[in-house]
Every structure is written in structure tokens, then in C-alpha cells.
N, C-alpha and C positions, 0 to 999 in steps of 0.2 A: 505494500499500500504507499502511495506517495502522498504526502500530505506537506502542502504550504502554510506554513506560520508566519501571521502578519502581527506586526505591533505598530499601531497606527496613532501617531500623535496629531498634533494643530500644523505641524509643519514640517513634518518626517513621517517617513514609512520605513521600518526594519522589515527583514524578511530572512525566511530560511526553508530551502525546500527540503525534508527530508524523504530516504526511502526507508521505512519502518521495518522492511524484512530484515535489516542488516542494524537499523538503528545510526545511519550516515547520514551526514549533511551532502546533498550532491550540489546545492548553489546556496550562497547566501550574498547580501548586501542590504543596501539601503538608499532610500532619497532624501536629501537634505534641501531646505530652503524651499519647500512646497509651496506654492502661492506667489512667489517671487521671480523676477525675471531670470536670475541666475541659477534656477533650481538644477539639481543634477543627481544622478543614480550613480552609485560608487559600489562596484560589486568584484568579490574575489574569483580568479579563473583556479582550475582545479590545481594549476602548477603553482599556485601561491602569490601570481601577480595581480596587482590592483588595477581595474579598468574604470574609467569615468565617462560617463556618456552625458553630456549637457544638453536640457531642452527644457523650454518652458513649461512648468506642469502647474496651470492655474488651481487644480483641485484635485482630490483622491483618486477619482475615476481613471483621470489622464496618467496618475503616477501608478497605481496598480495595471493598468494596461502595459505601461513600459516593461515594467517588471514581468510580466507575462509574457510579453512579445521577446523580451531578454533570452527568459528560459527555455524558449523553443527558437531562438536564432540560429541559423546555419553556424555562426562564427563563434558565438558565446554560449548555446544554447545546452543544456543536460537531456532534455526531452523534444520529442519529436512534435507534439500537439499538446495544447494546453490542457484539452481534456483527459490527460493521464495523471493529472491531480485528483485524486481520490477524494479529497476532503481538506478544507480548510479551517485551521484553528486561529482564533484571535486572542491576543491577551486584552483583557477587559480590566479598566483599573476598578471601578466602583459598583457592587452589587449591592450595596445597601444591605438592609435585613431580607432581602427578596431572593437572593441565592446564596446557598450553603456548599454549592458544589459545581463542577462544571457541567455546562447544559448545551444541548440541540439547540440552536439558533432557529427561533419559529417568531412570526410577527407578535405573538404574545410576549414573548421574552426582549423582542427590541421596545415594545410598550414599556415593560416595565423597567428596562435600562435607561429609558427615556426618563421615566419617574424618579430615577436617582441621579439625574444630570445636576440637580442643583447642588448634590453632595461633592460633585467632581466636573465643574463647569469647565476645565481646561482638558479634560480629558475624556469623559464618557461621550460627547458628542464627535470627537475624532474618533474615538473608536467606532462608534456607529457608523460613520461616515466610509471605513474600511469594510465594514460589512455589507452598505448600500453598494459600494463599488463591487465587490464579488458576484452580489447577487444580480447586477446588471449585466456584468460580462460572463459570468458562469453559472448561469440560475439553476442549474440542475444539480450542481456541485453541493455537498450538505455542509454547513457551518457550524463551528462549536465554540462556545465561549467558554473562557478560562478567567476567571474573576481574580484578582489580586487580592480582594478581601475574602474571599469565601473560606479559606482556611482559618481564619480567626473567628469564624461564628460559632466556634465552640466555646469561645470565652464565657465564663459566668458573670450574671448581671453585676456582681460587686467589683469585677474588673473592666466591663466596658461601659457603666454606668458613670456619668461626671455629676458632681455635687452640685448641680443647677436645679432651679423649681423643675419639677418632674413634667410640670405641662410643655417643658420644651423638647423633650423627648417625644412625648405623644403626638405633639403637632408636627413637630420636623425632622425628629428622628436625630436628634443631636445626643451623641454619643461616641464612645471611642470605635472603630472599626479596623484599624491597623490595614497595612500595605504589605508589599514584596512577600505575599502570602505564598505565591508560586515558588519562590526561591526558598522560604524558610521551610515549606514541605518539602522540597526537592532535598535540601541540603540533610535536613535531619534524618529521613530516610536512607540517604545514600551513607551517612557518617555511621549510622547502625548495620547498613549493610556490609561497610568497610572494616569496623570492628567486630563484626561476629556478634552485635548485641540482638536483644529482641526489641523493636521498636515498640511495642504495646507494654513495656516494663520498664522503661529507662526516661530517666528525668535530663533534658536536652536544653542547653542555652544557645541559641543561634546568633552570632551577631554579622547580620548583612551590612556591611559599611563598605561605602563607596561615596560620590556626591553626594546622595541621598544615603539616610542610614537608617535602619531600624533594629531593635533585638527583640526575641522572642522567648518565651518559656513554653516549653513544649513537654507535657507530662502525659506518660503513656499514649503517645500518638495523638495527643490534643494539643492545639494552642490554648494556654489559660491566661497570656498575657502577652502584650505585646507593646513598643514604645509609641508607635506612631497612634494617631487618633482619628476624629473626625475628618481630619487632612493629613496630608504628610507633613506639617509643619511640626508638629508636637513630638518631643522625645529628644533624641540625640540632638546635639550640636553637628551642623552638616557644612556641607561644602558652601551654600548660600541662604539656607532657612537657618533661623535661628534656634528651633528647639524647643525646650522648657522655659520659658520665662514668667516673671510676676505681671499678670494681667493689671495689676494696679500700674507697674511701670509703662505698661502700653497705653492707657487711659491719660497718664501725665503726659507724656509724649504728643500725644494726639492733642492735648491741650496747648502744651506748649508751642509746638510748631505748627499749630492749627491746621493738621493732616485730616484730609478724609479717607474714606474705607480703602479705596484705590491706591490711594497713595503708600498707607500702611501695609496692604497686601504686599505693594512691592518692595517696600523694606524688610519685611519678615520672611519674602518668600525669596528674594533675586540679590537682597544687598546686605545680609547679615551673615551670621555663622562664621567658618572660617575666614571667607573674604572680608566680611565687616570687620572683625577684630583686628586681622592682621593689615588689611589695607595693601596686602600683596597679591592675592590669588586665592580661589577658591580649591585648588589642585594642591594636594599634600605635597606632591613631587617639589613643587615651587617652594611651600614652606620649610619642608627640608632643606632646601638649598638657602633660602633666605637665613635661615637659623644659623648655617654654617658662616654666613657671612656677617653674623652678630646680630642681627634683626632682633629687638627685644618684642615688638609685637607678634612677630612671626614665633616666635618661642610662647609667648602668652597664649594664641592662638591653639598652638600644639598641646601645651599644658592643659587647657581648657576640654579642648576636643575628647583626648584620651582619658582625664578625670571623668567627662559624663560618662563616656563608654564604659568604665569601671564601676561607676555608680549604678549603673542599670543592671549591669550582670551581678553586681553585690545583691540587689534589690530582687533579681529574679531567682537567686539562692534562697533568698528567705521566703518568697511566694511558693516555691515548692518542696522546701524544708530539705534542701540538699540538691545537688546537681552530679549527674554521673558522667555527663560528655560536655564541654563546650567545643563551639563548632564556628568558624571564622571562615567568612566568604564574602564575595564583592569586590571591587577593584583593589579597596583598601586591604580589606581581610585576608585577600588572596596572595597579597605582593608586597605590603609593608611590614617587612618583620620588625621594625622596632616597636610598633603598635601592639604586636602579639606578645615581644617582649615585656613590654610594661603590664599588660594584662597578668600576664603567669607571675612576673616577678611580685607584682602587688597584691597577689591573693593566695600567698603561701599559707594562711590560715585555713584555705581548704584542702590544703595536703598536695598541693599542684608542684609536680616536678616536672621540669620538661629538659628537653636537648639545646641548649642555645646555641651550638654550632650547628645543628640540624635547621633548627629554625632560619637561621641567618642565610641559608643557601635552598629556602624553600620559597618558590615565587610558582603560583598557577598551577599547582598540581596536587593531587591527593596524598597527604603525610600525616601522620600522627607524631606529632611533636613533642608529647607527653612521652615521660621514660616508663619502663615496667614497674616501678614502684611507687607511681603516681596515684594516689586516690581519687583524683579526676582525669579522665582522659581529653585531652585538646589534639583537636585535629584540623587542618586546612581542606576544606571541600571546595572546589570549584564549583559556581551554580550555574545550573542548565535549565533555565526558565523555558527556553524553547523546545527543549527535548520533553519536557514534562507537560508542555501545551500540546504537543505532537500525541504523545503516549493518550493524553486525555480525550483528546479527539478520536485518534485511531479505535481506543476502547468504547466511547459513545455512539460513534459511527456502526462499528460492527454488531452492536448491541440495539441497533434501532428496528 
């Protein structure tokens, strides 16, 4: 079975085509600057070389059509006809309380997703444009939606409710939903497979840390808490998002700076976090370089970032009354060795022991960095959200 996985943003479309017989990637790439005159498709050829096709793409249907035509082109393609694609799996961001698992996309599902758009105004409408594009171009091909929020729907009410007047939950669904669920689900399961543990009898903390980041507490195969909330702003300090901050401070700044909600949204989503504190960059590689050059604000941003990560991990140890496995994933989790050093060195009370030299050379690969006598096992597991989406799509389409 050949499955195309699409991740449609407001100005981008990422894709991977899988042969699920062997679970191999046949083609991958993405469109950037969608809707702008200088939009382009960038993809990787089988020999590893990159190719760029520049073409004005005013909207998603044109972009999806270019992707499909590239997949069947004599020069760059890997299939002879686009109808060789058996199904399409979509990364969908927000399913609210309506979806607790991946689903076959139907008109009713689309309607319910539209009802969730207020909760993710930047993501859900763009996701739905990808669904509409495939419906127009390949109307007979089944489509499956895999929601970022679905995995966290097992959280108990005392985890997901906010201490606000209850009427706002009833009227607007204001509560914690969490994100990165597909990644947390994949790496937690994969970690147990890798370590030979029973997923349904293990306490796991997964740290998905990159430009955006979240931590999840997973007990006996179910998410019981996660750091992101109603939106992806809550929780960890991130590249440009502020994470947890006193709401009183936000109100104070709004009054002092005469901000409207749009200005405030821009600040907390795009101008805060590592970028806002350091004044250098949202990329931790740039921060590391600036620290080496003696930049004190870069040092402060780094310390804040790692401190808040450790605080959340520690909180989730308390939530689950212990932890068996800590998993690092995401761009920083998989590649930033000193972040893993900081966590392992700073949580010795848990009985964590790790191989510092092994950790220092571990980047982007599955490795257990804890030692055999460590009470908590610490692993690096590269995430594979697209394969999870493809696997869910295959299962749902095969059983429909």
C-alpha cells in the first residue's frame, strides 16, 4: 500500500510518500512560501540530492497538484500514475474533545473540524485546505486525519481543567488539550520496544523539544498530563513562544504598552522565548555560539530554557509517583547533547546514571545513554510523526 502523508500549514505543505509494505520513504519534500509570488517546491531525490522547482502557487490545490505531478514525472517521479496512491494521511492539529483517535475523513468529520477552528485558527483551516485539495484532485482516494491533540484525550479532568470559572469550559471548551501527541505516542511506544519493556506497565516522560517543545507524562500507555495547553503557547520556554508566564504580568504589559490582543499574540508567539530573552536567535545552535563568545543574555536564555525543562520533568515524576523511562526527541532532544547532560546531571536524586561520552556523540539516532545500573532508563528516540500517520492511515483504510 502506498500512502501519501501531508502536513499543510498556512504557507507550506510538507509531504512524504510511503511504501507501507516495507515502511520505506519513496519521496519527500515540501512547498514553502505558498501564496507568495516566489513560492517553490523543494524535494530530495533518491540519491540524496536536493531539487527546487520555483512556481507561483496562490493556494493549496495548486501546491498539492504540483506535488502529485512531481511524484509521477518521468524526470523526478517514483510512481507512474497518481492513482497508485492508495490513501492520504493528514496531520491535523486540533481535534478538541471531538476526536480521541485518528479517523477516516468524512463530511461529518470536516464539519466537526471546522467547529474546532476557533481553538487553532492558524492551523485547522490550513489543514482542511489540504483535505479539500485532495478531494478535488483525487476524489476517490480515502483520506485519514491524525490529530495532534488526540493522544492527550486520556488526561483526567484534574489534569486538563483550568482553575477558571467553569462556565468558560462549558461555553468555549477552554481547557488543556496538549499538542505533539503523534510524536509523544510514537516515541513512547518505540522507547519501550527498543528497551524491551511493556508499554502498558511503564511510567514514561517524553520530552519533545525543538523550536516548539512539550513534555508529556505517560503512565501505562496513556497520557496523563502534558505541558502545552489550550494552545501551543503554554508550558516550556520555546524558540519564540514564552511558555508559562504570570497572566498578571501580561495584563500589566497590555496596560503599560497599550497593546491590543493582536499585538500581544504576536509578542507571546513570535517575539518571546529564547529569541526574546537572548536578542540573538530562536535557534539553540546560535545561542550556543553566542555563549562561547561571551554573550550574557544568550547564557541567561539557555539557563532559563534548560531550567524550565528540568522543572517540568521533575513535576511529572511527582505526578506519576516515579518514572521508569525518560525519552528525548525533537531537534534539540535528539541533537543537543549538553541539554541531555543538564537533565541527567541535575536529577541524580532519581538514581539516573548515564554514559557522558556516549551521550556526547549521540545525535539523531536511537541510543540508550543511561548505564546498566541506572534506576531510570534514559533514551534518545528520533521522532517519526509521518510514519505514525501513515501507519494509522493504513490501519483505518484496511478496516473500513
